[in-house]
N, C-alpha and C positions, 0 to 999 in steps of 0.2 A: 475777556480776559478771564480765565478759571480761576477760579479761588484755591489757594496751594495752601497746603497745611503738612506738616512734619510728624512720621512716628518714629521715633528715635528709641533703637534698641538697647542704648546705654552698654554699649561691649565693652565688654574687658579684653585688653588686646593682648598679644604677646610683650609689647612695648608699654604695657600701661600695669594699673592695679586700679582696683574699682574707685577709691579715690578719685586717679585719673580720669575715669569714665562718666565719672558724675561731674566732674567740672568742666569734662568737654561737652556733656552735655546743655550743661550752662553757658557755657561759651558759644555752642552753637545756636542755642535759643535767642540771646543776645544778637547776634549775627541776623539769623532769619526775622529778627525783628525790625531790622530795619531794611531788610530786603522785601518786606511787603508780605509774609505769609501770615495765615489767618490765627493757627493754631499750633503748638508745640506738644503733642501726647507722649507719654511712656506707658510700658505694659507691664502688666505683673506677670511672671514669670518665679519658680523656686525652682530651686537644688541643679542649677545651670552656672556652671560659674564664669562662663562668659556674657553674663547678663546680670547688671547691678542693680536691676530695678524692682526685685524683690517686695521691698517696703516701698511699694508704690506713692504712697501717698506724705511719704518725705521725701523724695525724689522730687513729686509737684512740688514742694513748696522748698526745695533748695531752688530749682529751677526758676519759679515765678519771682523770686526774692533778688534774684540777678536780671531780670527783666521788668520794663514796665506797662506796656500795653499790650503785648502777643498773648494771647489764651491759653492757657496751660492746663493740660489734664491727664485722664487717664485713656488707654484706648487699648486695653479697657483694664477693670478691676473684673476679676473672675469672681462673679457674685456669689455664687454657691459654694464660696470656699468660706463666707463670712456669714455673720451676723447682719441683717441689713440695717438695723440699729448703731454698728460699730463703723460702716460705712460712712452714713448720713452724720456723724459725728465728727469724723475725720476729714469728710470736704464739706460740711459745715462750718467746722474751723478754717478748711484752707479759702471758704469765701469770705468769712469775716476777715481775713488776715489779707486778701487781694479780691475784692469787692468788684463784681463786673469781669470775671477774666478766669474762671474755674470752670471746666466741663467735666462730666463723669461717663465715660465710654463704660457700657457691661456687656461682660461677655455670660458663657456658661460653660466655656469648657474647663479644664482643670487648673492651664498653664503648666504642665508639671506629669509628671509620670507616676504611675498607679502607689509605687512604695508611697513617695513624698504626699500623696493624697492622704493616705492613712495618716501622714504625720501632721497632716494639716485637719485633722479629725472631719475629713469630708470623706463621705458615703457617694456610692454612684447614682443614690438616690436624690441624691442633693439637688442635682439638675431639674428633675421632674417638677421642683418648686420655684423655677426661676421667675417664671410667670407674677406670679404671688408677691414673690420676694422683690421685683423691681414697681409693684403697686406700692408695696409698705414701705419702700426708699422715697417714692413719692409722696407717700404722705408723710412723712417726716422731716421732706424740704419744705411743706406748704406750711403758712400760718398755723398755729395751735388752734383745736377745736375746742369749743365749750366744754367738752365731755371727753377731750383726750386723758388719758391718765398718763399715757408714756410719752415723753418728749427725749427728741435728740438733740441736748443743748449743744453747741448754738444754731442746729441746724434749722433750726425753726422757721420760716418767713425767707430765709435764702434762696430757696426756689432755684436751687444749681440744676443745671440744662442737663437733662440724660438723654444718653444716646444708645442704641440698640447694634452692637455688634454680631457678625457673625463670618462663615463661611458655608454656608446653605440656605436652605430656603426658609427654615424654621426662622431664623430671627427676622427673615423680611416679613413671614407673616406677623409674628409679634410688634414690629416696629408699625407695622401698615394699622393693626389693630389697637395699639395705644394711641396711637399720632404722634409718634415721637422718631426723630433724624435716624438715619440707617447708614453704616457703614460696614461696608462689602470686604474683606480679605482677600481678594483678590492678588496681594503682594504674595501670597505662598498657597493660595488654593482657586484658581481662576475659573474652576472648570463649571460653576454653577452661577455665574455672576450674572450672564443677561439675564436668565430665569428669575434669580432672586431678586434683579432690579424691575422684572416687568409685574412680581407678584407684588412688592413691595408699592409700585406707584398705583395700579389697579384696585386694591386694596385699603389705601390709605385713605383713614380717619382722621377729620382736624379733631384737635385737641385745645386745650388750654395752652399748650407749652407750644405746639405747631399747625400756624391754619393750613398748612401746605407740607407734602412730602419734601424730602432733602436727603438725596442719595450721595454719599460720599465714596469714592471709588479706591483700594487701597493699589499702590503701584510700586514697583519697583524700576530708580532714574537712577542711572549713573551717566554724569557727564563729565567731560574734561576736553580740553584742547584738540583733540584728536579723536576719532572715532578709533585707531588703538590702543591708545592711552587707555581710553575708557574700557575696552574690554578686558582688559589686564587687570584694570583697578577691579572687575567685576569678576576676578578669579576668587577674591575671596570669600565672597557670598557663595559663590558655585561650591569653595571647599568646604563650608561652613554647613550647606545643604547635605553634602555628600557624608561627612562627619557624622550628622544628624541620624541620616538612614544607617550608617556602620553602627551606632550605637555608641559614638565616641566624642562626646561634645565634649570641646576644652573651648580655649582662648583661642577668639579671632587672631586670623595667623594672615601674614602679608604678602602680598599679590604675588603671582609667578606668572611666569612667561607662556608656558605653555600647560595649559589646564587639563590635555589629552592624557598627559603622564600621570596626571593625580586620580583620573577617576574610569571605572570599565565601563563601555559601552550601557549596561544596566542601570549603574548610577548615574551615568550622564541625562538618560533617558528618562529618570524618575526625576531628576533635577529640573531638568529642563522643561517639565511639563510642569512642576511649582511654579517655575519662572517663564513661564511663557508670554506674559502680558509684560514684560520687562521693556524698558526703555532704553538703551545705550549708545551713548557716542556723544559725538560734537555737539557744539550748540543748535547747529543745524538740524541734526540727526532729533536730537531731543525734540526740538520746537515740531519736526513734521509729526513724529509718535504721539506726543500730548496732543495735536491736532485733531491726529486721527482716534486717540482712545476717548475722546470728548464727543468726536462726531460718534462713533459706536455707540457708545453707552450713555451718552445725555447727561453726564455726571453733574451732577451740581457744586461739586467740591473734588478734587483729589488728596488723596493722603499719601506722601511721598515717604519713601523707603531708601535712602544713598545709605548703602551698608559698605562705606569705604572703610580703609584699614588706618591711613595717616590719616590724622584730625586735620591740617591743613588741606589735604584733598580733597577731604570728606567738606568743609567748610568753601573751596571751591565746586567744588560738584553743585552744591545749593545754592550757590551764587549765578553760575551758569545757567539752571533751570529755571530759576526766576527771570532772569533777562530772557531766556527763550521764550516763557511764557508772555512777557510782557511786549516781546515783539509780536506775538500774535496779536494784541490786541491792536496792535497800528496796522496790521497788514491788512489789504484788501481782500474783500470774501473769496475770490477768485484766488488768491495766494495761498489759501490756506485749505481750500475744498478738495 
């Protein structure tokens, strides 16, 4: 049975507000804990009215406070937006509050547009320092050294596990060189997935944190009682990507019956290229899709995005996904090959 985790976008929908989105994320995490998911991550995005996780460390704390055992973290913090010591202080504090449960995934993209980048006091050259920033962050989480003049209080000694996130081969090379687990964002940028995984595995060097490579593959999975209903639910995400391409980002929209009336052929091609690895359908369809994806990628873990508009339907989707994955563990090899 493949390890399953969740990346939640903390979507603000046309039927909720930001508080509702945050509470729905916390409720989903509590259910996911019962269904056997390994971890629950949220991501740093800025200047997006439809995503409520900009203050990522605060959202992580809100979710961790509503759960007991599931790992909670950032997938990820866009490290060039921040001084490493600030992130160490934030996630070190989380590790003290919720020991043994906090993850810190790190990306180098801005997570926003160029105007907002300037508001964040970020420049394009910040990304050039990403490897050094990651190593500085590692040092803050390690026990204090004898001649260490700067401490990230209370991070020292918490050894918060770091992950490198990526949608290209750059992150794969860095994760391999530093001996860190690697998460590929194939839920929206699948083109370089196989090449990145190969580079990561071939070049991985064991580290104090990780003795062997660990590859997480991001994937959109939407499950419902029938293939037809799942495909209808999927239109929410398809519209969201279409709106993003149009430059009209807004709140998450309810599903529609015919997506072809919403997008142009060019918009459809662009969106479906980003969604090409998606698994959408009934529990049986999802089970087959998971088996095929794991066989293709050798993923150690799947990070699932189920971008469903209605909260109850989203809960049902994640429950069906967990059930489908559990059935794979019980199936004979010939049945899943």
